[in-house]
N, C-alpha and C positions, 0 to 999 in steps of 0.2 A: 554663207547666207548673210552674216552680219556685215561683212565687207561690201557685198553687193548692195545692201540696203543703205549703208553709209555713203557709198558712191552715188547712189540715186538721190540721196538727200543733200549731199554737200558738193561733190565734184561736178555733177551735171548742172546744177543751178549756177555754180560759179562759171562754168564753161559758157552757159547761156548768157550770163551777165557780161562776160568778155565779148561775146558776139554782139551784144547791144552797144557796148562801149566802142568797139571797132568792128565793122562789118566783116563777117567771114564768108567767103565765097568758095564753094566746093565744085571743082570741075570733074566731070565723069563719075558722079556718085553711083551710077548704074553698075559699076564693076562689082559692087557688093551684093547685088540682087540675088545671084545664084551661087555665090561663093560660100562653101562650107568650111568648117574648121578641120584641121589646123592650117594656118598659113603663116608666111613671114612678110610683114609689112616693112619696107625699107624707106627711109626718108633722110633728107639733110637735117642738120641740127645746129641752130643758131642761138636758141634761147630756151630756158626752162619751160616757157609757155607752149612750146611746140607740142609737147605731150598732151597738154590740156586741149589744144585746138584739135589734135588728132582724135582724142577721146570723144570730142563733140562731133567730129565729121564721120567717124566710123561706127556703124550700127553694132558691130560685134565687140564684145569685151576682149581685151588682150593684155598680155604681160609685157612690160617694158624692160628691155635688156640693154642696159641697166644703168647703175650709178656707182660712182667711186665710193670706197669705204668711208670716207669722211662724212658722207651723208647719212651714215648709220651710227655715228658716234654718240649722238644725243637722242634721248627718248622721243622728243617731239618730231625729229627728222625721221626716226624709225617708224613712227605712226604714219607720217605722211608717205613714206615709201611703201608701207603696207597698204595704205588706202589706195594709192595709185597703181598698185601691183608692179612695183619696180624692184628688180633683184639687184644684189650687190655684184659689182664687177672687180675682181681682184687679179686673176691670172687668166691668160688665154685658154689653157687646158681646162680649168674648172668652168670657165665661162661657156665654152663649147659644150661641155658635158651637161651643164645646167640647162642650156637651151635645148639640147637633144631630149633631155628628160621631160621638159615641159611640152615639147611637140609630141612625144610619145604618149603623154597624158591628154592629148587632143586639145592643147591650149595654144591659141594663136599668139604670135610674138610681134612686137615692134622692135626693130633693131636700127640703130643709127650707125651706119658703116664707118663714119668718121671716128666713132668711139669717144667723142668729146664734142663740146660746143665750139663752134667757130663763128664768132660774132660778125666778122667782116665779109666773109665769102665762104663758099663750100670748100672745105679743107680736104686733105688727102684721105683716102679710104684705107682702112686696115683690112686684112683678109679674113677676119673673124667671122663676119656675116656670111661670106662665101663658104667657109668651112662648115658652118652650121647647115647651109643650104644643100651642100653636096652630100652631107651625111644623112639628109632627110628628104625624101621625095615628096615635097609639098609645094603648093603654088607660092610664088613670090609676087608681091605687088609693089612696084616702085611708086614713090610719091615725092613731090617737091612742095615745100612750104615757102611761100613768098610773103614778105612783110615783117618778119622777125629779125632778118639780117639788117645790120646797120646800113642806112642810106636808102632802103627800100620804102617807098611811100605808097599811100592808098590803102585799100582794104587788105586784110589777111586773105591770102588765096592758097588753097591746097589743090594741086593737080594730081589725080591718080592715073597711073598707067594701067595697061591691061595685065591681068594676072598671067603668069607663065611659069612653066616648069623649066628650071635651068638645065642646060646641057651637062649631063653627068660626066661627059668626057673631058670637060675643061678642068684645069688645075685651079686652085684658089686664087692665084694672081690674075689669071685670065678672066675668071668669073667676076672678080672684083672690078676689073676694068669694064666689064659688060654692065655691072650694076651702075657704075659711075656714069657711063655713057647714056643709060636709059634715064637716070635722074637728071642729067644735064639736059637731055632732050626735052624733058618736062619743063625744066627751068626756062629753056629757050622759048617754049610754046606760050609762056605767060605774056610775052610781048607780041603775040600774034592775035588777030581778031577772032578769037573763039570764045569770048567771054559770054556770048548769048546763051551758051549751053551750061553755064554755071548756075548752081543753086545756092541761095543764101540760107544759112542755117543758124 
C-alpha cells in the first residue's frame, strides 16, 4: 500500500513530466483494455527511462525483472529499486524461479529479453524470458520503444503488439527467436504510416 501510494505521488508525476518534456506516443493502447493479470510484457531496452515510459503507458502495475546487483549496493538505489518494483538479477536459475514465483502470485512482469541496456541498437536476446514464458501459461505482449536508442529522433513512441500465448512445443532458443522477430516487426512498423492511431499520454 505504501509503495503504491509513493508510486502515485512520485513516479507517475515524474513520468508525466517526461511526457511534457518529450512527447510520448503510444500505438495500440487498446491491447490493455481486456487483458487481465498476470502477463509478461517484453520490450527492447536502450535506456533506464524505458521503464518509466512503460509505467506511464501501461495502465496495470508490473514488476520489472530486473537490475544487476550493483544497483542494490547503496541504500538510495535500493529505495529506487523498491519504488519501481525492480528485482535483482544475479543468476539465470534464481531469475527464472523469481519470475515464476511472481507470476504465480498473479503479478505481471516486464522483462527485457536483452537482459541489459543496448544504447545503439537492439542487442542479442538471452533465453531467460523464453524460459519464464514456457514455464507459465500466461499471455505475452511484445513492445518496441522508439526514441531512447542513440540516433533516434522525434517523440518517444511505444508500439504494443497483440497479446498471445507462446507455443509450448517450442524450445527456449526457438521462442527467443520468435520474441525477437515480433519486437523487430514492431520496430519496423514505426517507419510506416500508422501514427494516426497513436495516443499521446
